[in-house]
C-alpha positions as a printed Julia matrix, in Angstrom:
231×3 Matrix{Float64}:
  25.2   -40.26   47.19
  22.48  -40.19   44.64
  22.44  -37.21   42.3
  19.66  -34.9    41.99
  17.88  -35.1    38.84
  18.69  -31.62   36.48
  15.22  -29.81   36.47
  14.53  -28.03   33.02
  15.21  -24.33   32.88
  12.95  -22.1    30.62
  13.91  -18.58   29.56
  11.36  -16.23   30.41
   9.6   -14.39   27.49
  11.27  -10.9    26.68
   8.6    -8.75   27.68
   8.38  -10.59   31.32
  11.98   -9.63   31.44
  11.44   -5.85   30.88
  10.82   -3.35   33.56
   7.34   -2.06   33.47
   8.8     1.29   31.99
  10.45   -0.53   29.01
   7.31   -2.8    27.92
   6.14   -1.62   24.46
   2.56   -1.05   25.67
   3.76    1.2    28.31
   6.26    3.06   26.11
   3.53    3.62   23.47
   1.28    4.87   26.24
   4.0     7.6    26.8
   5.13    8.35   23.73
   3.96    6.33   20.73
   5.63    8.94   18.07
   9.21    7.57   19.37
   8.46    3.75   19.26
  10.03    1.43   17.28
   8.53   -0.35   14.41
   8.78   -3.69   16.3
   7.82   -2.06   19.51
   4.47   -1.19   17.83
   4.01   -4.39   16.11
   4.32   -6.06   19.77
   1.62   -3.85   21.08
  -0.53   -4.9    18.32
   0.27   -8.57   18.78
   0.04   -8.47   22.74
   0.72  -11.51   24.82
   3.84  -13.19   26.25
   5.98  -13.51   22.99
   4.98  -10.15   21.41
   8.5    -8.99   21.07
  10.03  -11.98   19.8
   7.07  -12.63   17.26
   7.29   -8.65   16.03
  11.17   -9.49   15.71
  10.21  -12.45   13.73
   7.77  -10.55   11.24
   9.94   -7.64   10.67
  12.9   -10.28    9.84
  10.69  -12.33    7.69
   9.46   -9.49    5.49
  11.53   -7.1     6.06
   9.56   -4.05    6.08
   5.72   -2.79    7.28
   5.1    -2.56    3.51
   5.67   -5.94    2.89
   3.96   -7.05    5.9
   0.86   -4.9     4.52
   0.66   -6.79    1.54
   1.18  -10.33    3.11
  -1.54  -12.74    3.5
  -2.45  -13.78    6.92
  -1.46  -17.11    6.44
   1.98  -16.01    5.29
   2.23  -14.11    8.83
   1.96  -17.33   10.62
   4.72  -17.02   13.49
   5.15  -18.26   17.08
   2.86  -15.62   18.76
   0.83  -14.4    15.75
  -2.42  -16.5    14.91
  -4.86  -15.76   12.08
  -6.91  -13.17   14.35
  -3.66  -11.18   15.52
  -2.22  -11.24   11.52
  -5.72   -9.68   10.67
  -5.54   -6.94   13.36
  -1.86   -6.14   12.11
  -3.17   -6.07    8.57
  -5.87   -3.48    9.68
  -3.81   -1.37   11.52
  -1.68   -1.08    8.68
  -4.29   -0.24    6.42
  -5.84    2.27    8.69
  -2.42    3.94    8.72
  -1.91    4.07    4.97
  -5.88    5.45    4.51
  -4.61    8.3     7.12
  -2.12    9.54    4.91
  -4.75   10.26    2.22
  -6.97   12.34    4.53
  -6.57   15.8     4.12
  -8.71   18.84    5.5
  -9.57   19.62    1.7
  -9.91   17.13   -1.4
  -6.39   17.78   -3.36
  -6.42   19.5    -6.44
  -4.4    17.9    -9.6
  -2.38   21.15  -11.54
   0.18   19.01  -12.85
   1.31   15.16  -13.31
   3.63   15.5   -10.36
   0.6    16.42   -8.25
  -1.02   13.16   -9.29
   1.73   11.12   -8.96
   2.44   12.25   -5.33
  -0.89   10.77   -4.61
  -0.24    7.27   -5.72
   3.56    7.22   -5.32
   2.98    4.14   -2.68
   2.57    2.05   -5.76
   6.18    2.02   -6.29
   6.67   -0.24   -3.58
   4.11   -3.0    -4.52
   5.97   -6.5    -5.55
   3.23   -6.75   -8.45
   1.72   -4.69  -10.9
  -1.44   -2.7    -9.6
  -3.64   -0.1   -11.49
  -5.39    2.74  -10.0
  -7.79    5.49  -11.08
  -7.62    9.07   -9.82
 -11.35   10.17  -10.02
 -11.39   14.14  -10.69
 -14.06   16.65  -10.46
 -14.83   19.46  -13.07
 -11.98   21.51  -11.05
  -9.58   18.83  -11.08
 -10.33   18.03   -7.36
  -9.84   14.44   -6.32
 -13.12   12.48   -5.69
 -11.34    9.25   -4.99
  -8.41    6.87   -5.9
  -9.71    3.33   -6.55
  -7.9     0.5    -7.15
  -8.8    -1.43  -10.27
  -6.65   -4.15  -10.85
  -3.83   -6.15   -9.09
  -1.48   -8.54  -11.02
  -0.59   -8.35  -14.78
  -1.87   -4.97  -16.39
  -2.09   -5.37  -20.13
  -4.46   -4.38  -22.95
  -5.65   -8.31  -22.99
  -6.58   -8.29  -19.86
  -8.11   -4.75  -18.69
 -11.6    -4.22  -19.14
 -12.47   -0.57  -19.91
 -16.12   -0.67  -18.4
 -13.88   -1.6   -14.96
 -11.69    1.56  -15.4
 -14.55    3.84  -16.04
 -17.23    2.52  -13.55
 -15.85    4.58  -10.41
 -15.98    7.96  -12.75
 -19.53    7.11  -13.8
 -20.75    6.16  -10.32
 -19.66    9.37   -9.04
 -20.7    11.6   -11.95
 -16.96   12.68  -12.32
 -15.46   14.73  -15.39
 -12.25   13.04  -15.47
  -9.93   10.71  -14.32
  -6.13    9.99  -14.38
  -4.75    6.16  -14.64
  -1.47    5.07  -12.63
  -0.09    1.85  -12.82
   3.28    0.85  -11.4
   6.21   -1.11  -12.92
   7.85   -3.54  -10.4
  10.88   -3.79  -12.47
  11.88   -0.04  -11.85
  11.74    0.75  -15.44
   9.58    3.96  -15.99
   9.87    3.75  -19.8
   6.23    2.96  -21.41
   6.11   -0.17  -22.82
   4.1    -0.52  -26.33
   1.19   -2.32  -24.38
   1.31    0.87  -21.92
   0.69    3.25  -25.27
  -2.0     0.76  -26.61
  -4.05    0.75  -23.22
  -3.65    4.44  -23.14
  -5.15    5.13  -26.59
  -7.99    2.68  -25.65
  -8.75    4.7   -22.72
  -8.51    7.91  -24.35
 -10.94    6.75  -27.22
 -13.49    5.54  -24.84
 -13.41    8.43  -22.47
 -14.14   10.31  -25.65
 -17.13    8.48  -25.98
 -18.65    8.71  -22.5
 -17.72   12.31  -22.26
 -14.96   11.53  -19.31
 -11.73   13.27  -19.95
  -8.25   10.96  -19.52
  -5.77   13.26  -18.15
  -3.01   11.37  -17.88
  -1.7     7.91  -17.52
   1.27    7.74  -14.79
   3.71    4.97  -14.54
   5.24    4.51  -11.03
   8.25    3.13   -9.84
  10.31    2.67   -6.88
  12.52    5.32   -6.0
  10.02    7.95   -6.33
  10.3     7.74  -10.3
   7.33    8.5   -12.42
   6.52    9.04  -15.83
   3.48   10.84  -17.81
   2.43    9.24  -21.21
   0.8    12.57  -21.54
   3.79   14.85  -21.58
   5.48   12.21  -23.74
   2.79   12.48  -26.25
   2.2     8.76  -25.83
  -1.32    7.49  -26.66
  -3.02   10.88  -26.44
  -2.86   11.84  -30.14
């Protein structure tokens, strides 16, 4: 008697095996605040492989912050193409910007107030430099990223740092950059850069109120408080 050939079996995608009430989109519609990161990513990804793809992305990058900073090409997993990767990055950027929105513009009364506004820089894997632009009452007008990469006196153009303040007719700025090494100690280059900023600010009638170094774990230091570069 002839043996019947064995037909190949195909495993259903996870989203197909879930009851409707447990699907990521259903859970997000019912109570988005209690969805896991994987479920929220799955909703953004959509399609039959949304759960697998969300898990693969979180496994590869380890955190939403790392996914946010990844290039769309790096996010290529089964179920995630360029368009979906771009949509994920846009959604994460919107979430980041929402945290900056406040009914009233924050007022900087201390270095700690300024550090709290740029504490996300401690999570960056490379050096970034941002400028907090302030009006005459020390209210925040904007926070502008000036550089990504190595921040050193040989690479920074003073004009780029002051450009946002000049454009907004601001009275002062606070400069902040991160140390990916988690060492909050100012380097000689940090002090030299600060001294150059302060000198240029005096010529342009724009006060440099502080220069902050931000590190992971909520650590930061103020060069103004240490008297470095401001003498």
